Chimera marker file (.cmm) of the C-alpha trace (Angstrom):
<marker_set name="trace">
<marker id="1" x="-4.274" y="-14.886" z="-1.025" r="1" g="1" b="0" radius="0.5"/>
<marker id="2" x="-3.397" y="-11.328" z="-0.462" r="1" g="1" b="0" radius="0.5"/>
<marker id="3" x="-2.223" y="-8.890" z="2.200" r="1" g="1" b="0" radius="0.5"/>
<marker id="4" x="-4.189" y="-6.233" z="3.771" r="1" g="1" b="0" radius="0.5"/>
<marker id="5" x="-3.595" y="-3.251" z="5.960" r="1" g="1" b="0" radius="0.5"/>
<marker id="6" x="-6.699" y="-3.542" z="7.505" r="1" g="1" b="0" radius="0.5"/>
<marker id="7" x="-9.702" y="-6.201" z="7.646" r="1" g="1" b="0" radius="0.5"/>
<marker id="8" x="-13.125" y="-5.019" z="9.441" r="1" g="1" b="0" radius="0.5"/>
<marker id="9" x="-13.356" y="-8.319" z="11.343" r="1" g="1" b="0" radius="0.5"/>
<marker id="10" x="-10.152" y="-8.860" z="12.407" r="1" g="1" b="0" radius="0.5"/>
<marker id="11" x="-10.687" y="-8.421" z="16.249" r="1" g="1" b="0" radius="0.5"/>
<marker id="12" x="-12.707" y="-7.443" z="18.392" r="1" g="1" b="0" radius="0.5"/>
<marker id="13" x="-11.554" y="-3.292" z="18.454" r="1" g="1" b="0" radius="0.5"/>
<marker id="14" x="-11.584" y="-3.727" z="14.758" r="1" g="1" b="0" radius="0.5"/>
<marker id="15" x="-15.395" y="-5.049" z="14.756" r="1" g="1" b="0" radius="0.5"/>
<marker id="16" x="-16.221" y="-2.428" z="17.097" r="1" g="1" b="0" radius="0.5"/>
<marker id="17" x="-15.017" y="0.999" z="15.109" r="1" g="1" b="0" radius="0.5"/>
<marker id="18" x="-16.487" y="-1.008" z="12.010" r="1" g="1" b="0" radius="0.5"/>
<marker id="19" x="-19.765" y="-1.433" z="13.368" r="1" g="1" b="0" radius="0.5"/>
<marker id="20" x="-19.850" y="2.318" z="13.877" r="1" g="1" b="0" radius="0.5"/>
<marker id="21" x="-19.038" y="2.845" z="10.305" r="1" g="1" b="0" radius="0.5"/>
<marker id="22" x="-21.421" y="0.468" z="9.054" r="1" g="1" b="0" radius="0.5"/>
<marker id="23" x="-24.015" y="2.297" z="10.648" r="1" g="1" b="0" radius="0.5"/>
<marker id="24" x="-23.566" y="5.627" z="8.943" r="1" g="1" b="0" radius="0.5"/>
<marker id="25" x="-22.264" y="4.366" z="5.913" r="1" g="1" b="0" radius="0.5"/>
<marker id="26" x="-24.698" y="1.339" z="5.421" r="1" g="1" b="0" radius="0.5"/>
<marker id="27" x="-21.604" y="-1.093" z="4.401" r="1" g="1" b="0" radius="0.5"/>
<marker id="28" x="-18.147" y="-2.210" z="5.638" r="1" g="1" b="0" radius="0.5"/>
<marker id="29" x="-15.030" y="0.308" z="5.738" r="1" g="1" b="0" radius="0.5"/>
<marker id="30" x="-12.320" y="-0.788" z="3.073" r="1" g="1" b="0" radius="0.5"/>
<marker id="31" x="-8.477" y="-0.310" z="4.423" r="1" g="1" b="0" radius="0.5"/>
<marker id="32" x="-8.159" y="3.273" z="2.575" r="1" g="1" b="0" radius="0.5"/>
<marker id="33" x="-11.340" y="4.170" z="4.657" r="1" g="1" b="0" radius="0.5"/>
<marker id="34" x="-9.876" y="2.886" z="7.779" r="1" g="1" b="0" radius="0.5"/>
<marker id="35" x="-6.495" y="4.523" z="6.713" r="1" g="1" b="0" radius="0.5"/>
<marker id="36" x="-7.941" y="7.966" z="6.314" r="1" g="1" b="0" radius="0.5"/>
<marker id="37" x="-9.969" y="8.052" z="9.338" r="1" g="1" b="0" radius="0.5"/>
<marker id="38" x="-6.652" y="6.843" z="11.335" r="1" g="1" b="0" radius="0.5"/>
<marker id="39" x="-4.686" y="9.027" z="9.853" r="1" g="1" b="0" radius="0.5"/>
<marker id="40" x="-6.959" y="12.008" z="10.232" r="1" g="1" b="0" radius="0.5"/>
<marker id="41" x="-7.405" y="11.215" z="13.844" r="1" g="1" b="0" radius="0.5"/>
<marker id="42" x="-3.512" y="10.803" z="14.690" r="1" g="1" b="0" radius="0.5"/>
<marker id="43" x="-2.990" y="14.135" z="13.143" r="1" g="1" b="0" radius="0.5"/>
<marker id="44" x="-5.384" y="15.576" z="14.972" r="1" g="1" b="0" radius="0.5"/>
<marker id="45" x="-4.031" y="14.064" z="18.118" r="1" g="1" b="0" radius="0.5"/>
<marker id="46" x="-0.170" y="15.255" z="17.227" r="1" g="1" b="0" radius="0.5"/>
<marker id="47" x="-1.635" y="18.933" z="16.764" r="1" g="1" b="0" radius="0.5"/>
<marker id="48" x="-3.371" y="19.255" z="20.039" r="1" g="1" b="0" radius="0.5"/>
<marker id="49" x="0.182" y="17.527" z="21.553" r="1" g="1" b="0" radius="0.5"/>
<marker id="50" x="1.958" y="20.030" z="19.753" r="1" g="1" b="0" radius="0.5"/>
<marker id="51" x="-0.084" y="22.912" z="20.762" r="1" g="1" b="0" radius="0.5"/>
<marker id="52" x="-0.361" y="24.228" z="17.057" r="1" g="1" b="0" radius="0.5"/>
<marker id="53" x="-0.643" y="23.517" z="13.684" r="1" g="1" b="0" radius="0.5"/>
<marker id="54" x="2.254" y="24.579" z="12.557" r="1" g="1" b="0" radius="0.5"/>
<marker id="55" x="4.098" y="21.884" z="9.806" r="1" g="1" b="0" radius="0.5"/>
<marker id="56" x="7.169" y="21.199" z="11.503" r="1" g="1" b="0" radius="0.5"/>
<marker id="57" x="5.914" y="20.965" z="15.227" r="1" g="1" b="0" radius="0.5"/>
<marker id="58" x="3.181" y="18.739" z="14.029" r="1" g="1" b="0" radius="0.5"/>
<marker id="59" x="5.260" y="16.510" z="11.859" r="1" g="1" b="0" radius="0.5"/>
<marker id="60" x="7.752" y="15.792" z="14.929" r="1" g="1" b="0" radius="0.5"/>
<marker id="61" x="4.866" y="14.906" z="17.071" r="1" g="1" b="0" radius="0.5"/>
<marker id="62" x="3.583" y="12.183" z="14.456" r="1" g="1" b="0" radius="0.5"/>
<marker id="63" x="6.909" y="10.920" z="14.295" r="1" g="1" b="0" radius="0.5"/>
<marker id="64" x="7.668" y="10.578" z="17.587" r="1" g="1" b="0" radius="0.5"/>
<marker id="65" x="4.436" y="8.991" z="18.516" r="1" g="1" b="0" radius="0.5"/>
<marker id="66" x="3.391" y="4.868" z="17.911" r="1" g="1" b="0" radius="0.5"/>
<marker id="67" x="0.457" y="4.134" z="16.450" r="1" g="1" b="0" radius="0.5"/>
<marker id="68" x="-2.090" y="1.427" z="17.917" r="1" g="1" b="0" radius="0.5"/>
<marker id="69" x="-5.410" y="1.958" z="16.603" r="1" g="1" b="0" radius="0.5"/>
<marker id="70" x="-7.873" y="0.068" z="14.847" r="1" g="1" b="0" radius="0.5"/>
<marker id="71" x="-6.481" y="0.269" z="12.132" r="1" g="1" b="0" radius="0.5"/>
<marker id="72" x="-3.037" y="-0.240" z="12.905" r="1" g="1" b="0" radius="0.5"/>
<marker id="73" x="-0.288" y="-1.916" z="15.260" r="1" g="1" b="0" radius="0.5"/>
<marker id="74" x="2.716" y="-1.373" z="16.007" r="1" g="1" b="0" radius="0.5"/>
<marker id="75" x="2.784" y="1.673" z="13.435" r="1" g="1" b="0" radius="0.5"/>
<marker id="76" x="5.481" y="4.375" z="13.139" r="1" g="1" b="0" radius="0.5"/>
<marker id="77" x="6.176" y="7.261" z="10.455" r="1" g="1" b="0" radius="0.5"/>
<marker id="78" x="9.726" y="7.415" z="8.939" r="1" g="1" b="0" radius="0.5"/>
<marker id="79" x="11.896" y="9.794" z="8.095" r="1" g="1" b="0" radius="0.5"/>
<marker id="80" x="11.078" y="9.490" z="4.747" r="1" g="1" b="0" radius="0.5"/>
<marker id="81" x="7.265" y="9.988" z="5.433" r="1" g="1" b="0" radius="0.5"/>
<marker id="82" x="6.286" y="6.159" z="4.952" r="1" g="1" b="0" radius="0.5"/>
<marker id="83" x="4.000" y="4.845" z="7.781" r="1" g="1" b="0" radius="0.5"/>
<marker id="84" x="5.263" y="1.433" z="8.802" r="1" g="1" b="0" radius="0.5"/>
<marker id="85" x="2.702" y="-0.896" z="10.433" r="1" g="1" b="0" radius="0.5"/>
<marker id="86" x="2.175" y="-4.777" z="10.703" r="1" g="1" b="0" radius="0.5"/>
<marker id="87" x="-0.027" y="-5.893" z="8.068" r="1" g="1" b="0" radius="0.5"/>
<marker id="88" x="-2.272" y="-9.387" z="7.172" r="1" g="1" b="0" radius="0.5"/>
<marker id="89" x="-1.762" y="-11.842" z="5.018" r="1" g="1" b="0" radius="0.5"/>
<marker id="90" x="-5.448" y="-13.293" z="4.208" r="1" g="1" b="0" radius="0.5"/>
<marker id="91" x="-7.138" y="-15.558" z="1.928" r="1" g="1" b="0" radius="0.5"/>
<marker id="92" x="-10.745" y="-15.058" z="0.421" r="1" g="1" b="0" radius="0.5"/>
<marker id="93" x="-13.261" y="-17.472" z="1.942" r="1" g="1" b="0" radius="0.5"/>
<marker id="94" x="-15.507" y="-19.555" z="-0.143" r="1" g="1" b="0" radius="0.5"/>
<marker id="95" x="-19.044" y="-18.721" z="-0.614" r="1" g="1" b="0" radius="0.5"/>
<marker id="96" x="-19.666" y="-21.710" z="2.295" r="1" g="1" b="0" radius="0.5"/>
<marker id="97" x="-17.461" y="-20.384" z="4.618" r="1" g="1" b="0" radius="0.5"/>
<marker id="98" x="-18.606" y="-17.007" z="5.239" r="1" g="1" b="0" radius="0.5"/>
<marker id="99" x="-21.336" y="-17.357" z="8.079" r="1" g="1" b="0" radius="0.5"/>
<marker id="100" x="-22.918" y="-13.499" z="7.935" r="1" g="1" b="0" radius="0.5"/>
<marker id="101" x="-22.460" y="-10.705" z="5.056" r="1" g="1" b="0" radius="0.5"/>
<marker id="102" x="-19.108" y="-9.262" z="4.853" r="1" g="1" b="0" radius="0.5"/>
<marker id="103" x="-17.281" y="-12.097" z="6.131" r="1" g="1" b="0" radius="0.5"/>
<marker id="104" x="-14.616" y="-12.281" z="3.069" r="1" g="1" b="0" radius="0.5"/>
<marker id="105" x="-11.362" y="-13.162" z="4.112" r="1" g="1" b="0" radius="0.5"/>
<marker id="106" x="-9.541" y="-15.824" z="6.421" r="1" g="1" b="0" radius="0.5"/>
<marker id="107" x="-6.912" y="-14.009" z="8.514" r="1" g="1" b="0" radius="0.5"/>
<marker id="108" x="-3.510" y="-16.479" z="8.240" r="1" g="1" b="0" radius="0.5"/>
<marker id="109" x="-0.844" y="-14.442" z="9.449" r="1" g="1" b="0" radius="0.5"/>
<marker id="110" x="0.072" y="-10.925" z="10.836" r="1" g="1" b="0" radius="0.5"/>
<marker id="111" x="3.165" y="-9.774" z="8.990" r="1" g="1" b="0" radius="0.5"/>
<marker id="112" x="5.464" y="-7.388" z="11.146" r="1" g="1" b="0" radius="0.5"/>
<marker id="113" x="5.882" y="-3.937" z="9.671" r="1" g="1" b="0" radius="0.5"/>
<marker id="114" x="9.417" y="-4.286" z="9.190" r="1" g="1" b="0" radius="0.5"/>
<marker id="115" x="9.040" y="-7.317" z="7.076" r="1" g="1" b="0" radius="0.5"/>
<marker id="116" x="5.887" y="-6.099" z="5.070" r="1" g="1" b="0" radius="0.5"/>
<marker id="117" x="7.567" y="-2.546" z="4.170" r="1" g="1" b="0" radius="0.5"/>
<marker id="118" x="10.555" y="-1.233" z="2.546" r="1" g="1" b="0" radius="0.5"/>
<marker id="119" x="13.625" y="-0.790" z="4.742" r="1" g="1" b="0" radius="0.5"/>
<marker id="120" x="14.610" y="2.741" z="4.709" r="1" g="1" b="0" radius="0.5"/>
<marker id="121" x="17.924" y="1.477" z="3.755" r="1" g="1" b="0" radius="0.5"/>
<marker id="122" x="16.639" y="1.518" z="0.315" r="1" g="1" b="0" radius="0.5"/>
<marker id="123" x="14.771" y="4.388" z="0.052" r="1" g="1" b="0" radius="0.5"/>
<marker id="124" x="15.137" y="6.555" z="-2.204" r="1" g="1" b="0" radius="0.5"/>
<marker id="125" x="13.418" y="9.533" z="-0.902" r="1" g="1" b="0" radius="0.5"/>
<marker id="126" x="15.339" y="12.714" z="-0.675" r="1" g="1" b="0" radius="0.5"/>
<marker id="127" x="13.901" y="13.345" z="3.098" r="1" g="1" b="0" radius="0.5"/>
<marker id="128" x="16.453" y="10.474" z="4.216" r="1" g="1" b="0" radius="0.5"/>
<marker id="129" x="19.633" y="12.082" z="5.421" r="1" g="1" b="0" radius="0.5"/>
<marker id="130" x="22.343" y="9.604" z="4.213" r="1" g="1" b="0" radius="0.5"/>
<link id1="1" id2="2" r="1" g="1" b="0" radius="0.2"/>
<link id1="2" id2="3" r="1" g="1" b="0" radius="0.2"/>
<link id1="3" id2="4" r="1" g="1" b="0" radius="0.2"/>
<link id1="4" id2="5" r="1" g="1" b="0" radius="0.2"/>
<link id1="5" id2="6" r="1" g="1" b="0" radius="0.2"/>
<link id1="6" id2="7" r="1" g="1" b="0" radius="0.2"/>
<link id1="7" id2="8" r="1" g="1" b="0" radius="0.2"/>
<link id1="8" id2="9" r="1" g="1" b="0" radius="0.2"/>
<link id1="9" id2="10" r="1" g="1" b="0" radius="0.2"/>
<link id1="10" id2="11" r="1" g="1" b="0" radius="0.2"/>
<link id1="11" id2="12" r="1" g="1" b="0" radius="0.2"/>
<link id1="12" id2="13" r="1" g="1" b="0" radius="0.2"/>
<link id1="13" id2="14" r="1" g="1" b="0" radius="0.2"/>
<link id1="14" id2="15" r="1" g="1" b="0" radius="0.2"/>
<link id1="15" id2="16" r="1" g="1" b="0" radius="0.2"/>
<link id1="16" id2="17" r="1" g="1" b="0" radius="0.2"/>
<link id1="17" id2="18" r="1" g="1" b="0" radius="0.2"/>
<link id1="18" id2="19" r="1" g="1" b="0" radius="0.2"/>
<link id1="19" id2="20" r="1" g="1" b="0" radius="0.2"/>
<link id1="20" id2="21" r="1" g="1" b="0" radius="0.2"/>
<link id1="21" id2="22" r="1" g="1" b="0" radius="0.2"/>
<link id1="22" id2="23" r="1" g="1" b="0" radius="0.2"/>
<link id1="23" id2="24" r="1" g="1" b="0" radius="0.2"/>
<link id1="24" id2="25" r="1" g="1" b="0" radius="0.2"/>
<link id1="25" id2="26" r="1" g="1" b="0" radius="0.2"/>
<link id1="26" id2="27" r="1" g="1" b="0" radius="0.2"/>
<link id1="27" id2="28" r="1" g="1" b="0" radius="0.2"/>
<link id1="28" id2="29" r="1" g="1" b="0" radius="0.2"/>
<link id1="29" id2="30" r="1" g="1" b="0" radius="0.2"/>
<link id1="30" id2="31" r="1" g="1" b="0" radius="0.2"/>
<link id1="31" id2="32" r="1" g="1" b="0" radius="0.2"/>
<link id1="32" id2="33" r="1" g="1" b="0" radius="0.2"/>
<link id1="33" id2="34" r="1" g="1" b="0" radius="0.2"/>
<link id1="34" id2="35" r="1" g="1" b="0" radius="0.2"/>
<link id1="35" id2="36" r="1" g="1" b="0" radius="0.2"/>
<link id1="36" id2="37" r="1" g="1" b="0" radius="0.2"/>
<link id1="37" id2="38" r="1" g="1" b="0" radius="0.2"/>
<link id1="38" id2="39" r="1" g="1" b="0" radius="0.2"/>
<link id1="39" id2="40" r="1" g="1" b="0" radius="0.2"/>
<link id1="40" id2="41" r="1" g="1" b="0" radius="0.2"/>
<link id1="41" id2="42" r="1" g="1" b="0" radius="0.2"/>
<link id1="42" id2="43" r="1" g="1" b="0" radius="0.2"/>
<link id1="43" id2="44" r="1" g="1" b="0" radius="0.2"/>
<link id1="44" id2="45" r="1" g="1" b="0" radius="0.2"/>
<link id1="45" id2="46" r="1" g="1" b="0" radius="0.2"/>
<link id1="46" id2="47" r="1" g="1" b="0" radius="0.2"/>
<link id1="47" id2="48" r="1" g="1" b="0" radius="0.2"/>
<link id1="48" id2="49" r="1" g="1" b="0" radius="0.2"/>
<link id1="49" id2="50" r="1" g="1" b="0" radius="0.2"/>
<link id1="50" id2="51" r="1" g="1" b="0" radius="0.2"/>
<link id1="51" id2="52" r="1" g="1" b="0" radius="0.2"/>
<link id1="52" id2="53" r="1" g="1" b="0" radius="0.2"/>
<link id1="53" id2="54" r="1" g="1" b="0" radius="0.2"/>
<link id1="54" id2="55" r="1" g="1" b="0" radius="0.2"/>
<link id1="55" id2="56" r="1" g="1" b="0" radius="0.2"/>
<link id1="56" id2="57" r="1" g="1" b="0" radius="0.2"/>
<link id1="57" id2="58" r="1" g="1" b="0" radius="0.2"/>
<link id1="58" id2="59" r="1" g="1" b="0" radius="0.2"/>
<link id1="59" id2="60" r="1" g="1" b="0" radius="0.2"/>
<link id1="60" id2="61" r="1" g="1" b="0" radius="0.2"/>
<link id1="61" id2="62" r="1" g="1" b="0" radius="0.2"/>
<link id1="62" id2="63" r="1" g="1" b="0" radius="0.2"/>
<link id1="63" id2="64" r="1" g="1" b="0" radius="0.2"/>
<link id1="64" id2="65" r="1" g="1" b="0" radius="0.2"/>
<link id1="65" id2="66" r="1" g="1" b="0" radius="0.2"/>
<link id1="66" id2="67" r="1" g="1" b="0" radius="0.2"/>
<link id1="67" id2="68" r="1" g="1" b="0" radius="0.2"/>
<link id1="68" id2="69" r="1" g="1" b="0" radius="0.2"/>
<link id1="69" id2="70" r="1" g="1" b="0" radius="0.2"/>
<link id1="70" id2="71" r="1" g="1" b="0" radius="0.2"/>
<link id1="71" id2="72" r="1" g="1" b="0" radius="0.2"/>
<link id1="72" id2="73" r="1" g="1" b="0" radius="0.2"/>
<link id1="73" id2="74" r="1" g="1" b="0" radius="0.2"/>
<link id1="74" id2="75" r="1" g="1" b="0" radius="0.2"/>
<link id1="75" id2="76" r="1" g="1" b="0" radius="0.2"/>
<link id1="76" id2="77" r="1" g="1" b="0" radius="0.2"/>
<link id1="77" id2="78" r="1" g="1" b="0" radius="0.2"/>
<link id1="78" id2="79" r="1" g="1" b="0" radius="0.2"/>
<link id1="79" id2="80" r="1" g="1" b="0" radius="0.2"/>
<link id1="80" id2="81" r="1" g="1" b="0" radius="0.2"/>
<link id1="81" id2="82" r="1" g="1" b="0" radius="0.2"/>
<link id1="82" id2="83" r="1" g="1" b="0" radius="0.2"/>
<link id1="83" id2="84" r="1" g="1" b="0" radius="0.2"/>
<link id1="84" id2="85" r="1" g="1" b="0" radius="0.2"/>
<link id1="85" id2="86" r="1" g="1" b="0" radius="0.2"/>
<link id1="86" id2="87" r="1" g="1" b="0" radius="0.2"/>
<link id1="87" id2="88" r="1" g="1" b="0" radius="0.2"/>
<link id1="88" id2="89" r="1" g="1" b="0" radius="0.2"/>
<link id1="89" id2="90" r="1" g="1" b="0" radius="0.2"/>
<link id1="90" id2="91" r="1" g="1" b="0" radius="0.2"/>
<link id1="91" id2="92" r="1" g="1" b="0" radius="0.2"/>
<link id1="92" id2="93" r="1" g="1" b="0" radius="0.2"/>
<link id1="93" id2="94" r="1" g="1" b="0" radius="0.2"/>
<link id1="94" id2="95" r="1" g="1" b="0" radius="0.2"/>
<link id1="95" id2="96" r="1" g="1" b="0" radius="0.2"/>
<link id1="96" id2="97" r="1" g="1" b="0" radius="0.2"/>
<link id1="97" id2="98" r="1" g="1" b="0" radius="0.2"/>
<link id1="98" id2="99" r="1" g="1" b="0" radius="0.2"/>
<link id1="99" id2="100" r="1" g="1" b="0" radius="0.2"/>
<link id1="100" id2="101" r="1" g="1" b="0" radius="0.2"/>
<link id1="101" id2="102" r="1" g="1" b="0" radius="0.2"/>
<link id1="102" id2="103" r="1" g="1" b="0" radius="0.2"/>
<link id1="103" id2="104" r="1" g="1" b="0" radius="0.2"/>
<link id1="104" id2="105" r="1" g="1" b="0" radius="0.2"/>
<link id1="105" id2="106" r="1" g="1" b="0" radius="0.2"/>
<link id1="106" id2="107" r="1" g="1" b="0" radius="0.2"/>
<link id1="107" id2="108" r="1" g="1" b="0" radius="0.2"/>
<link id1="108" id2="109" r="1" g="1" b="0" radius="0.2"/>
<link id1="109" id2="110" r="1" g="1" b="0" radius="0.2"/>
<link id1="110" id2="111" r="1" g="1" b="0" radius="0.2"/>
<link id1="111" id2="112" r="1" g="1" b="0" radius="0.2"/>
<link id1="112" id2="113" r="1" g="1" b="0" radius="0.2"/>
<link id1="113" id2="114" r="1" g="1" b="0" radius="0.2"/>
<link id1="114" id2="115" r="1" g="1" b="0" radius="0.2"/>
<link id1="115" id2="116" r="1" g="1" b="0" radius="0.2"/>
<link id1="116" id2="117" r="1" g="1" b="0" radius="0.2"/>
<link id1="117" id2="118" r="1" g="1" b="0" radius="0.2"/>
<link id1="118" id2="119" r="1" g="1" b="0" radius="0.2"/>
<link id1="119" id2="120" r="1" g="1" b="0" radius="0.2"/>
<link id1="120" id2="121" r="1" g="1" b="0" radius="0.2"/>
<link id1="121" id2="122" r="1" g="1" b="0" radius="0.2"/>
<link id1="122" id2="123" r="1" g="1" b="0" radius="0.2"/>
<link id1="123" id2="124" r="1" g="1" b="0" radius="0.2"/>
<link id1="124" id2="125" r="1" g="1" b="0" radius="0.2"/>
<link id1="125" id2="126" r="1" g="1" b="0" radius="0.2"/>
<link id1="126" id2="127" r="1" g="1" b="0" radius="0.2"/>
<link id1="127" id2="128" r="1" g="1" b="0" radius="0.2"/>
<link id1="128" id2="129" r="1" g="1" b="0" radius="0.2"/>
<link id1="129" id2="130" r="1" g="1" b="0" radius="0.2"/>
</marker_set>
């Protein structure tokens, strides 16, 4: 068992995005690849919403917008810069349990972001106003 931020086969939305990725890359995406796409898209949408690429204006938009996409559920960016979102508890399937290529995990549970990440109150980041 392990925790994962993303699994390509978690739901219809992850499968749809992952199939598009597979068409180009000929492999299913990892959590890091999905996170990079999601964070870039969130940044670009925030630039558009801010009407500028000025750092403070864009960061305010990024922190002010909830993140709910193929990668992240219930996501938000805290004042310390941590992006908090739901995570998955998964179990690696036995070889005989895999029904098709890239079918590696059973999703056992969704861990709410506030339980998956260290609370802001324990952050030692200098950005946190105390």
